[in-house]
C-alpha positions as a printed Julia matrix, in Angstrom:
326×3 Matrix{Float64}:
   0.0     0.0    0.0
   1.35    3.5   -0.82
   2.81    5.4    2.12
   0.34    8.22   1.61
  -2.56    5.86   2.23
  -0.94    4.52   5.37
  -0.33    8.03   6.67
  -3.95    8.94   6.08
  -5.06    5.87   8.03
  -2.65    6.8   10.8
  -3.99   10.34  10.98
  -7.56    9.05  11.04
  -6.84    6.87  14.04
  -4.41    9.24  15.76
  -5.95   12.61  15.07
  -4.43   15.03  17.54
  -6.85   17.27  19.39
  -6.29   19.88  22.05
  -9.88   20.1   23.22
  -9.48   17.95  26.33
  -8.0    19.87  29.25
  -6.65   17.36  31.74
  -6.05   20.15  34.29
  -9.81   20.55  34.74
 -10.61   16.86  34.36
 -11.71   14.18  36.83
  -9.16   11.69  38.14
  -9.19    8.67  40.45
  -7.22    9.22  43.64
  -7.24    6.87  46.62
 -10.21    5.05  45.05
 -12.33    8.19  44.77
 -13.31   10.28  41.76
 -11.87   13.73  42.43
 -10.92   16.87  40.47
  -7.5    16.43  38.87
  -6.23   19.46  40.79
  -6.97   17.67  44.09
  -5.15   14.43  43.19
  -1.86   15.24  44.9
   0.68   13.57  47.18
   2.9    15.21  49.79
   6.47   16.28  49.17
   7.32   13.94  52.06
   5.62   10.9   50.48
   7.36    7.7   49.39
   6.71    8.14  45.64
   8.13   11.67  45.71
  11.16   10.86  47.88
  12.03    7.41  46.53
   9.99    6.79  43.36
   8.06    4.02  45.13
   5.26    3.64  42.62
   4.46    1.46  39.62
   2.3     2.36  36.66
   0.97    1.54  33.25
  -0.19    3.73  30.36
  -2.77    2.62  27.83
  -4.32    4.0   24.64
  -7.94    5.05  24.29
  -9.07    5.69  20.71
 -12.06    7.84  19.79
 -14.17    5.99  17.22
 -15.78    8.98  15.51
 -18.17    7.07  13.17
 -19.71    5.17  16.09
 -19.27    7.91  18.72
 -17.55    5.61  21.21
 -14.21    5.07  22.92
 -12.08    1.97  22.41
  -9.61    1.0   25.12
  -6.69   -1.01  23.75
  -5.59   -4.18  25.56
  -6.97   -3.09  28.92
  -6.78   -6.54  30.53
  -3.1    -6.84  29.6
  -2.35   -3.47  31.16
  -4.17   -4.53  34.33
  -2.13   -7.75  34.41
   1.11   -5.82  34.04
   0.1    -3.42  36.8
  -0.62   -6.39  39.08
   2.71   -7.98  38.16
   4.59   -4.74  38.78
   3.05   -4.45  42.24
   3.9    -8.07  43.0
   7.54   -7.69  41.91
   7.92   -4.6   44.09
   6.37   -6.29  47.11
   3.35   -3.99  47.21
  -0.03   -5.2   48.44
  -1.86   -7.61  46.12
  -3.51   -5.25  43.63
  -5.4    -8.1   41.94
  -7.09   -8.81  45.26
  -8.18   -5.23  45.96
  -8.9    -4.41  42.31
  -9.96   -7.5   40.36
 -10.17   -6.96  36.64
 -13.94   -6.42  36.59
 -13.61   -3.57  39.09
 -10.61   -2.07  37.29
 -12.41   -2.16  33.93
 -15.55   -0.57  35.37
 -13.51    2.21  37.0
 -11.65    2.99  33.77
 -14.89    3.09  31.8
 -16.53    5.33  34.4
 -13.54    7.69  34.47
 -13.66    8.13  30.7
 -17.42    8.71  30.76
 -17.13   11.32  33.51
 -14.58   13.21  31.44
 -16.76   13.09  28.3
 -13.76   12.14  26.17
 -14.21   12.54  22.4
 -10.63   12.31  21.19
  -7.64   10.01  21.43
  -6.18    9.99  24.93
  -3.75    8.16  27.16
  -4.64    6.88  30.61
  -1.99    6.49  33.3
  -2.83    4.22  36.24
  -0.49    4.06  39.23
  -0.1     2.21  42.51
   2.02    4.02  45.07
   3.23    3.73  48.66
   0.96    6.21  50.4
   3.01    7.07  53.47
   4.98   10.05  54.76
   8.66    9.94  55.71
   8.64    6.13  55.71
  12.17    5.79  54.39
  12.85    3.12  51.81
  10.44    0.63  53.4
   7.82   -1.13  51.29
   6.49   -4.06  53.29
   3.35   -3.46  55.32
   2.82    0.13  54.17
  -0.4     1.55  52.77
  -0.86    1.36  49.01
  -3.1     3.73  47.06
  -4.36    3.82  43.49
  -4.52    6.8   41.14
  -5.55    7.3   37.51
  -5.66   10.28  35.21
  -6.38   10.99  31.56
  -4.39   13.22  29.22
  -4.4    14.01  25.48
  -2.47   11.61  23.29
  -0.82   14.35  21.24
   2.26   13.6   19.16
   5.02   12.13  21.32
   7.56   11.85  18.49
   7.62   13.58  15.08
   5.41   11.66  12.62
   8.23   11.56  10.06
  10.54    9.77  12.48
  13.4    10.42  14.9
  17.17   10.78  14.89
  18.75    8.85  17.73
  22.08    8.17  19.39
  23.39    5.27  21.42
  23.59    6.51  24.99
  26.78    6.5   27.02
  24.62    5.55  30.03
  24.04    1.82  30.47
  20.65    0.22  30.97
  19.71   -0.69  34.55
  19.88   -4.44  35.14
  16.98   -6.57  36.32
  19.03   -7.42  39.4
  19.07   -3.7   40.31
  15.68   -2.3   39.25
  13.5    -4.68  37.21
  12.34   -2.99  34.0
   9.4    -5.35  33.66
   7.97   -3.89  36.88
   7.58   -0.42  35.29
   8.77    1.33  38.44
   8.67    5.12  38.54
  12.15    5.37  40.06
  13.7     3.47  37.13
  13.06    6.41  34.82
  15.75    8.55  36.47
  18.25    6.51  34.46
  16.18    6.86  31.3
  15.91   10.62  31.86
  19.7    10.9   31.93
  19.82    9.11  28.59
  17.14   11.3   27.06
  18.78   14.49  28.32
  22.15   13.44  26.92
  20.54   12.81  23.54
  18.8    16.18  23.47
  21.95   18.05  24.54
  23.77   16.43  21.61
  21.13   17.34  19.04
  19.26   14.02  18.83
  15.58   13.26  19.43
  16.02   10.1   21.48
  18.51    7.58  22.82
  18.97    3.83  22.51
  20.23    2.01  25.6
  22.79   -0.77  25.71
  23.2    -3.33  28.46
  26.48   -3.99  30.27
  27.49   -6.45  27.52
  26.92   -3.86  24.81
  23.7    -5.35  23.46
  20.75   -3.2   22.42
  17.91   -3.03  24.93
  15.35   -0.29  24.16
  14.73    3.44  23.93
  14.09    5.58  27.0
  10.31    5.07  26.8
   9.82    2.58  23.97
  10.82   -0.85  22.75
  12.85   -1.18  19.57
  12.68   -3.31  16.42
  15.09   -3.59  13.52
  14.58   -5.14  10.09
  17.34   -7.02   8.29
  16.8    -8.88   5.02
  13.04   -8.98   5.52
  13.21  -10.29   9.1
  11.8    -8.31  12.02
  14.16   -8.53  15.01
  13.75   -7.37  18.63
  15.62   -8.01  21.9
  14.34  -10.69  24.25
  12.45   -9.76  27.41
  15.35  -11.4   29.28
  17.55   -8.5   28.08
  16.32   -6.35  30.99
  13.71   -4.58  28.87
  10.13   -3.63  29.57
   7.72   -6.4   28.61
   5.97   -3.93  26.32
   2.36   -4.55  25.41
   2.84   -2.65  22.15
   5.96   -4.76  21.54
   3.86   -7.9   21.95
   1.23   -6.4   19.64
   3.85   -5.77  16.94
   5.13   -9.35  17.15
   1.61  -10.77  16.83
   0.76   -8.41  13.96
   3.97   -9.38  12.15
   3.03  -13.03  12.47
  -0.43  -12.17  11.16
   1.25  -10.47   8.16
   3.58  -13.47   7.63
   6.62  -11.34   8.41
   9.39  -13.49   9.96
  10.23  -12.51  13.55
  13.39  -13.17  15.53
  13.72  -12.46  19.25
  17.42  -12.35  20.04
  20.37  -10.22  21.1
  21.11   -7.25  18.85
  24.61   -5.77  18.61
  25.19   -2.02  18.37
  26.76   -2.41  14.93
  23.55   -4.0   13.62
  21.79   -0.69  14.16
  24.09    0.86  11.56
  23.37   -1.71   8.86
  19.67   -2.39   9.5
  17.28   -1.88   6.6
  14.62   -0.41   8.91
  14.33    0.55  12.58
  11.41    1.73  14.65
  10.32    2.41  18.22
   7.0     1.21  19.58
   5.02    1.95  22.73
   1.71    3.25  24.02
   3.01    6.83  23.79
   5.53    6.31  20.98
   3.04    4.33  18.83
   5.02    3.12  15.78
   7.77    5.65  15.05
  10.45    5.11  12.39
  14.08    5.75  13.33
  15.75    7.81  10.61
  19.36    7.69  11.77
  21.53    6.23  14.53
  24.67    8.08  15.61
  24.33   10.2   12.44
  24.27    7.13  10.2
  21.19    7.25   7.98
  19.02    4.15   8.04
  19.01    2.39   4.68
  15.25    2.77   4.17
  15.05    6.53   4.49
  11.75    7.37   6.15
   9.28    4.56   6.7
  10.31    1.19   5.29
   7.93   -1.37   3.84
   7.69   -3.63   6.9
   7.36   -0.67   9.26
   4.56    0.62   7.03
   2.75   -2.7    7.13
   3.03   -2.86  10.91
   1.81    0.71  11.29
  -1.17    0.12   9.03
  -2.17   -3.02  10.9
  -1.6    -1.35  14.27
  -3.89    1.52  13.25
  -6.55   -0.96  12.13
  -6.34   -3.12  15.25
  -6.66   -0.14  17.59
  -9.76    1.02  15.73
 -11.3    -2.45  16.11
 -11.15   -3.15  12.38
  -9.31   -6.5   12.56
 -11.8    -9.17  13.55
  -9.22  -11.67  14.81
  -7.96   -9.15  17.38
 -11.33   -7.88  18.59
 -10.7    -9.27  22.08
  -8.04   -6.58  22.52
 -10.71   -3.88  22.46
 -12.83   -2.73  25.4
 -15.72   -0.5   24.36
 -16.78    2.46  26.49
């Protein structure tokens, strides 16, 4: 399919609006619906002092023809939130918020905000204590959720990236699959370094020099028609969008390899792209000032993007169970 057609599909699904003002919206805070402005924690709280919180972010797509909202892979985001809490030793979130309750709360939150555009929803579990030190066990947990406009996280045309001099945090230090707030201090250093050096984003390497991910997105490369991504055992986030891309590639009969990727492979890849709930599917145009062979959006990236746009709009029948209707 011509790139112009794919871009038009992408714009239809990801139309960027600025109508929704999250600052005047309704949020969930400590299991209550409250004005966003009132959903605050103390400067002496554990999440502020030590980053003791876990979260997930999911897409909500406005289906204009049918005047409804479509939440993408909500159950999987709930599962990851539960897993993150379990890894961190928080209280059992699945027990206090079984999926049926979580789904109903997310649907109610979106209804209360009268959303009619594409948005992101960030749900967090945090240690709700003051001056508790680095303790976790036996402390109060609270739940918060807010909605904000999806906007355009990266340029539509793609991004220029560098390989960061900062190394990726290991699972034995802070587990990336737990999606812990405090982990993103390291990622922020990487992002800041990239921006200071004139790049849009950074790619992280592990201590052995293998590619892991971007600062807020998983990464894929294409070589000789094969889609390749690092394993989840490479200390990366177990991305839900990453899993979506793999399943869509299989649906499209695109070969997929999950394996270690060397830094030098970034320089000779035919295509590269980031993926994530915020990043969506974003082509990488250059790495360390080396232009990617397929300038712009390559053929496989285009196919993935088209299918991703369709699946989020509920247009692919075989993936309908990924959609929760509001």
